[in-house]
N, C-alpha and C positions, 0 to 999 in steps of 0.2 A: 504494500500500500504506500501512498505518498504521505509524507509528513514534513512539516516545517521544523527543522532541527537547529538548535543553537549550541555551538561548541565553545566559541569564544568571541570576543569583540572583533578580533581581526577577521575572522571568517564570516561574521554576521549570521543572518538567518538564511538557511539553505533548505531548498526543497529536495528531499532525499527519498529513496526507496528503502523502506524498512519492513520487517515482518509484522503481520497482525499479532498483537500481543497475546500471550497466554494469560489465563486468569488463575489466581490462587484460589484456595478454598473459600476465602472470604470476599472475593471480588466478583464483579460482573463485567462482561464486555458489552459496551454500548456502541451502536452505530451513530456517529456524531451527525446530528441533523442541523445544528447551528452552533457556531462558536463566535463569541463576541471579541472584538479587538479592543484592547485596553491599553491606556497610556502607561500602565505599569510595565508592560512588555517593552516599551520604548526605553524605560530606565534599565531594564535587563540588557538590552542590546548595547547600551552605553557603558555597561560594566557594573551596574548595581547588583550586588549579590544578596538575594533574599534568604540565603541559607539553604538553597536547593542544590540539586545535583546537576552535573554537566557531563556529557551532552544531554540535552533534554528536548522533547517536543513541547513547544510553548502552546499557550491557549488555556486560560483558566476560567473563562465564562462559557460553560459547556452544557448543552442539552441534547438528548438523543433517545434512541430506542434500545431497550435491552435485547441482546441477541444470544448471550451465553451466560449461564449461571455457574458460579463456583459451587462445589458440593455442599458447603455449609450455609448457603444463602437461602433465606426463606422470606425476606421482607419484600421482595419484588419477584415478578415472573417475566418470562420471555414475552416481548411485545409491549411491555409497559413503557409509557412516555415519562421520562425522568429528566431532572436537572441535577447537576452536581453541586451540592452546597459547599461553601468555603468556610472552614472552621476558624473564623476570625475573632470571635468573641465567645465567652469571656476571655479577655486578653491573657489572664493567668494560665489558661489552658491552650493558648494558641501556639501551634508549631508549624513552621513553613514546610516541614517535611510531609505534612498531611494535606497540603494544598495542591490540587491538580494543576499541572503546568508549571509548578515551582518545585515541589518535592518529588513528583513523579510525572510521567509523560502525560501531556495535555491534549487539548481538543483541536489543534491545528493539524488534524489527521482524520482519516476516514473512520478509524476505530480507536477507542481508548479503554484500557482496563482500569476500573475504578473500585475502591472499597465500597461495598454495598451500604455501609453505614452512612455514607455521605449522600445517598440518593434520595431525592424528594419527588413525589409524584407531581406531575404538571396538571393543573385543572384542565378540564376538557375544552374550555373556551379560551385558553391561553396558548399561544403559538410557541413553537420551539425557540424561535428567535427572541420572543419576549421573555421567556423563561431563562434563556442563556444570559442575556444582559442583566436580568434581575439578580443573578447569583452574586454579582460583585458591584457593578456601577450603581445600580438602583438601590440595592440593599445597603451599600456603603453610605449613600446619601441619607437613607432612612435612619440608619444608626446615628449618624452625625447630628441630625436634626433632633431626633427624639431622645436618644439615650445620652449623648454628650452635651448637646445644646439645651436639653430640657425645655424645649420650646412648647408653649401652650397658648391658649387664647389671650392671655394677658401679656404676651411677649412682643416686644418690638425687635425685629431681627433684620440684620443686613446680610445678604448672601453675596459673597464676592467671587466672581468667576461663574459665568452662566454657560459653560460647556455641557457636555453630556451628563456629567455627574452633578454639577452645580445647579443645572436647570431642574433636575429631579429634586434636589434638596430644596430649592425655592418652592417647588410645587408641594412638597410635603409640609413645609412651614405654612403655606396657604391653607392646606387641608386641615392643619391644626387650629386654624382660626387666628393665627398671629397677624400682626401688622408687619408686612414684608416689603423691604426695599431691595432692589437688585443692582448689581454693579458689574459692568463689563465694558471693555473698550470697543466691542462690536455693536453698532447701533441695531443691527438686525436681531441680535440676541436680547438686547434691552427691550425692543418692541415685542418679541415673543414672550418675555417675562411679564410685561404689562398685560398682554392678552390672557395670561394665566391668572392674573389677579394681583400682581405686585402694585403697591400704591404708587410708586415712582421708581425710575431707574436712572442711574448716572454712570459716567465712565470712571469715576474715582470717588473714594471716600472723602476726598477733599471737598467734594461738591455738596455735601450734606452737613449743615452746620447747626440747624435749629431743632434737630430731632434727638431725643434721648434714646440711644440704642442699647438695649439690654444685652444682646448677644450678636456677635459677628461670627459667621461661619465662612472660613476662607478656603475655597476650593482651588486656589491658585498656588499659594505657598511660596511666595517670593518675599525677599527682605522688604521690598517696596510695599507690598500689600499688608504684610503682618505688622510692620512698623507703624503704618498709618492706622491700622486697627487698634493698636495700643492707645493711641491718643483720641481716636474717634468714638470708641465705646464709652459708655457712661462710667462714672466712678464705681468701682467694685463690679464692673461688668465682666462678661465671659467672652473669651475668644476660643473658637474651635478651629484648629488647623487640620485640614484634610489633604490639601494639595501638596505636591512634592516638586514645585517648580525650581527651587534652589536647593542644592545639596546641603548648604549651610546658610543660616540666616543671622542677621545682626539686628538686635532690638534696642530701643531706647530704655536702658535699664532704669533710669530715674523715674520715667513715666510709668513703667511697668510696676515698680515697687510703690511709688508715692500714691498712685491711683488705685492700688490694691486690685490689680487686674488678675483674673483667673485665666490661665492659658492651658488649654486642653488639646492633646493630640487625639485623633480619631482614625482608626484603621478597621476596615472590614465591617462585619456584622455578625449577629448571632443567628442560630437556626430559627429562633422565634421571629427575628427581624425578617428573614427570608420568607417564612410562611406568611407573615403579614403583608409583605410586598406582593407576593403571588395573589393573595386575595384582593388586594387593591387593584391589581391589573385585571383580575377576573371580573370584578364589579364594574370596571370601566372608570374608576376614579383616577387611575394612572394610565396614560396611553403613551408608551415609549415612542420617541421619534427614532426610527430605524432606517438604515440604508444598507442594502445587501451589496457586497462586492464579490466578484468572482474569486474562487479559491486561488487562482493563479496570481491574483493581485494583492495577496496578504502583505507582502513586504511593502508595496507601494501604499497600502492602506495605513500601515504603521507609520510610514513617513508622513502621510497626511496628518495623522494624529499629532506627531511631533511638531509639525509646523503650526498647528492650531487651525481654527476656523471650521472644523467639522461640526455641522449641526446635528445634535442627537448622538446616536451610537452607530458604529459600523459593526457589521457581522458578516460572516461567510458561511457557506454550506460546503463542507469538504467533499470533494468528488475526485474520482480517478482522473489523472491528467496524463495524457499520452507522452 
């Protein structure tokens, strides 16, 4: 079968012929029906080590159909439509070795062998591609807004970065009944956020002066955005950092300390978060903006993500390539 394999930064991501994986007694083989492209893979291609194994088939947003069962598997059956949950929370139990496409071979391939304990049934009215991107990008946004941001109807929140993850975060904050402001340098994304229900959108936190912001959720993760957040959030306010734009950041220490700002990092989501997101998609409350790209264009798709400007989320359907 064909799979996109990553050996090292110098070689980059290569489409290779590999064997269909064998399953252990606790695993299942799934035929991958949709694999989401995630900016985390761009970081891997640049040398970020999530603690996984190399070489590896990338692709950690995965949904498909069960085709083979390990002898000890009883929670699913052949033919089931499933998504592969990412064990990101609680953080104390999180291990990258248990993450598909990081600790073991992922979904940029026609087939993947997956521990059965990570499989979640896909509701009948949720598509493979919706379920795939829900595993990480949508669930990550959900966790950042609800679990780390603690956003409720009484919260005034600023969502910085309205890309595929940030726009979902903004939507979740709106569904919570919060007063929501969006921030992005792209006017089209600001317009889309206002159509979802944002009170107003700006290109920078510098543009909002007279609003007391309880929580800022930063889906960009640059020194520029986070340092502005420290002075823009209210006294004693909360900043949730989700984006990984800069490998290191510099913050105004005096403002952080003297204003008693709470700074939280947020990664991944819990299994409960993922189930909640699938139900929100099933009910129609969340409608992911998706774009399918050919399997032959995965490398180009990741380059598009790296450059920015992709509306919504990219996904691919792995197929045999001659």
